[in-house]
N, C-alpha and C positions, 0 to 999 in steps of 0.2 A: 284034830286040825283046828286052828284059827285063823279066818280070811276077816281080815279087817279093811274097809273102804273106805277111803277119804276122797272126796270129788266136790267140785264146784259148786255151786248153788244158785245155777241158771237150769235151761231146759238141758242143755248139753252133759251137766255134770251131771243130773238126777238121772237121765237117760242111760248113762254107763252104767249107773248103778241097777235099773232096769234091768238092763242086761244079765250084769252080776248074779243078780237074785233070780234071773231066768233061767241060768245053768246051773246054779249051788245052793247050796242049803247052809242055815246057822252063819249066816252073816252078819258084822256089825257093821254099821254106817254112821259116818261122820261126815259133814260139809264145810266147806271153810271159801272164804272169800281170799282174798289176798293179802299179804301183810302179816300182821301179829298174830291175825287169828289161826293160820296155817300151822302156826309154832304151838300155841296151845292146842289146836287139836289134835297133832303130833305127840303131842304131852299126854292126852287123855288117852289115847292109841296106845301107847306106852306103860300107862299106869293099869288098862287092862288087861293087856300081855301078864306084866307084872304079876298081877293077882293069880291071874290063870296058873302062872308057871310055880304061883307057891304052892297052889293048891295037886301039882301035875306036874314035877321039874321038865319030864319028858315031850310036854305040850308042845306042837309046831305052829309056827303061826305065820302067816303072809300077809304083810302088809303091800295095799295095791292103793295106788293113786291114779288118779284120772282127771283129765281135764284141768288141771294145775301145774305152769311151769313155775319150777323152785329155783331161788339164786343159789348160786356155787356156795355159798356159806352155807345154807340150808341143806343142800347136799352133801356137804363135809360133816354139820351135824348129823343129821340123819343116819348115812354110812355108819359116823362112830355110834349112835346108841347100837344101831345094829346089831354089829359086830362085838355089841357085849353081850349082847344075848345071845345063847346058844338056841339053834334050831328057828331062825328069826331071819324071814327071805323081805327083800323089798322088791318091789316093784311098779313102775310109774310110765305109763302112756300118754301121753300129749300131743298137741299139735300146736300150739304157738312157737313160732318162730322166736321168740325173745328166749326161751328155752335151749338153744344152740350149743352156745359153751357149758351148760351143764349135761347135755347130751352126751357131749364128745367125751367129757372127761370121768363119766358114770356108767361102767356097762347095765345097769338097772334100769337106766332111763332111755325109753324108746321116744322118740320123734318123726312124727310124721305132719307136714304141716299142709297135707294135699287133702285130708280126712278131718271129720270133728273127731273129737276124742270119741263119742259114741260108736261112731262106726270102726275105729280103730278095735274099738272092746267087743263090738260083735264080732268081728271078722277074726279075732284073736281066738274068741269064747267058742266060736262055731264052725272055727279050723278042728279043735279038739272033740267039742261035742255035738257037732251038726246043726245045720242050718234050720231054719224057723221063718217061714215064709211071712208069716202075719207080723212078726216082730221086724225083720229085716223092710217089711215096707214104712214102719213106723222108723225105723232107723234112718232111712233114704230120706224121710220126711226133715227130721233133726239134721242131716247132713247138711241137707237145702238151702234150711234156714239159717244155720250156724254158718256155713263159711257163701252164704248168700250168692248162692247159685238161682236168679232170679227168672232163669229159662227151663227151669227145672219143674218137672210137672208135679212133683210135690210142694213145692215153694211155697203157696199160697196156706197150703196145708199146714206146714212147718210154722208158718208166720202164727196163725191163730194158737197153735200148741204153747209156742213160745209167749204169747203173751199170758196164755190162759197157766203159764206153770208161775210167771212173775208173778200174778196176781194173788197167788193161791197160799193168802198169809194168813189163813184163819186160825190155822194152830203153831202156833210158838215153838222152833224148833230148840230152843233153849231150855225150855220147860217139859217138852215133850218132843222129844226127840224121836221116838220109836213109831207115835200116833200120827206124828210130821210126815215122817217118810212111808208110813201107809198109806194116807191121804192121797202123798203125790203119786203114790204108784198106782192106786187108783184110777187118779185123772190118768196117767199116762196107758193105763192099759184099754183105759174106755176111750179113749182118742186112738188107739189101734181098732177100735171095732168100724170106723168110717173109715179108714185110708185109702180104701176100694171104691166110694159109693162115687156115683157125681156130685159134681161141685159137693165133693166132701166138706171143705173149709168151710161152705155155708151152712150146711147140714152141721157140724160140728161147734160153730159158731150160734147158732140156735140151739142148739142142745145144751151148750155149758151150765146154765141155770137148774135144768132138770139133774143134770148130773152129777152137780154138787151138792144138790137138796137129796140126791140118791144114798150118797156116802152120809149126810149126819142123820138122815130120819130112821128113827129105831121104830115108832110104832106109828103114830097120828102126825099125819101133814100138819103143816107151819111154814110160816114164813119160813125163808134161808136164817134171817136174824134170829129168829126163837131158836131155829133146829141147831144152829151151830151154840148159843149161848147154853142149852140144855144140854150138849155135847161136853163142851167144856166145863159145866158147873160136875156133870161125871167124872173126868178127871183132877178136878181140883179137890170133890172130895174122897177121891182113891187115891192121891199122894198128898192129904193134909196133913199126915202127921211130921213130915218132912219138909214140909213147906210153912208149916206154923210158925209164928213168934207172939213175943208177950210185950205189953204195953201196960206198966202198971198194974200188973195183974191179972189183965185182960187178955182174952186169946182173942189172935186175929191170925189174918193168911197174908202171904206176901207172893205176887204174880210178877212178871216183869214182861212189859209190851204185850200185855194179853189183847188190848182192843176191845172196844166195846165197853168199858169198863163200867160204866155206870149200870149196864143191862148185866153183864156177867157177875159184877161185884155184889148186886142187887139180890139175883137169882141164887149164889152161892150161899149169901148168908141168910136167906130164909130156909134152903134147904138146911143149913148148917146153924140151926140158933144158939149152939153152945159157942160159936164166933160173935163177938161183938165190932171187929172192925175188918178192912179189906184192904191192903196197900197195895198199889203196882206202881212200881218205877219203871220208868221208860229211860232208852238209849240217849234222848236229851236231857237226862238229868231230873225231870219233871216226876214229881211224887202225885198219884192218887189216892185222896181218902175216902171212904166210902164207909158206912155203917149203915144200919136199921134200928128202930127203937131208939131209945133215949141214950145209947152212947155219943156223945158229940165228939166228933172228928175233929169241928173246927180248932177245938182248945190242944188236940194233938199235932196237929197240923202246925199251931204256932207256936208250940214248945219243941219242938224236931227243928223245926226248919223257918220260922218266921213266915210260915204262910198263914192261909185261914179260909175263911169260906162259909158254906153252911153247916147245918149241925150236921147232917148226914153223907153230907158232899164237899170236900174241902181240897187244897190244893196246894205246892209247894213246889219251891225249886232245892236240891242236895247238890250244892256246886261241887262238892267234894269229891262226889258219887264217879267210879269210873266204869263204865261201861264191861259184861265181860261174856264169854261164848260159855264160863260156866255158873251154874245157877247158884252153888254155894258161896261163890267169891260174892255174888250178887247179896246173899243173902250177912254173910256175913257182916259185910256193909250197914246194913240197914240193923242190924243187930245191937254195931258196933255204934251206931249212932242215937239207939235207943240208952243205949246202957251208958253212953257220957252224956245225955241231956236229962236222964232221970236218977242217977247214979245207982242203976240197977245193974243185977250181974247175971243176966238171961245170956243163954247158951243159942 
């Protein structure tokens, strides 16, 4: 049985997935904001189902959606896609009043605007598998802040949790979805340990830096920035084969919205000397070029996008770039740009 959980990209959305992970095993997690991202993520979910069913035609699957209200058109499209696949079920639990029309027209669309989505999910699963007091306390904190119950005992604690998750951008979810989810779950499970303490919101706020360091630290202590960079370099090195690109016979690595690119790129290039350059493309269409040693990325930036800068650190603007929530679509555009400007035929 496949269980694929699509949820929103905030505390409530991620907490829904924490709840499902508490009660179920072998889940696939997808996250989306509103608009076209929902459609792209649903396509990715269907792709995973189709690949799995190609290997095992009798495979059953549940697509579980939380904290996202779908438009009537999306509901019709998703219903059609599910009907076309044997053994696939769709369930949606949401609390946004804007989904009222969709909820009336589709039996799989459950709407309750009196509770946050996490509380709906928790009461759904705990009704089947049993309650968990520690998890329930955290759920109540999410509920208090998400529907803004200012007089609730958990409200201030929920505010700290909300801000912490909103700022947990250290691991890019497009590049490393599984690791990003692992990190967010680690944070939220750590938050749960504070929920019953006196002045829990103050204690958690004071502890956030240490909690983050405890996730990224493998051996020796260091600054949080250095620990994050070391962690990301390990991930990039592990995935470098599928993230590699070539430019005029030289091997490079492509990332997207990696954050702190100068430090991360430099550390990666030192750890992987066979790579001559590093490119990071952002949602704002900017390209950051980095190298170490003799490779001159200013010439590369100039040829590709009319950019420039220093020999080992340059930048440029890729006006035709279209951001995506799928890394392969991002890579295709950069490889296409290189091929167009150099006359090469890189794949």
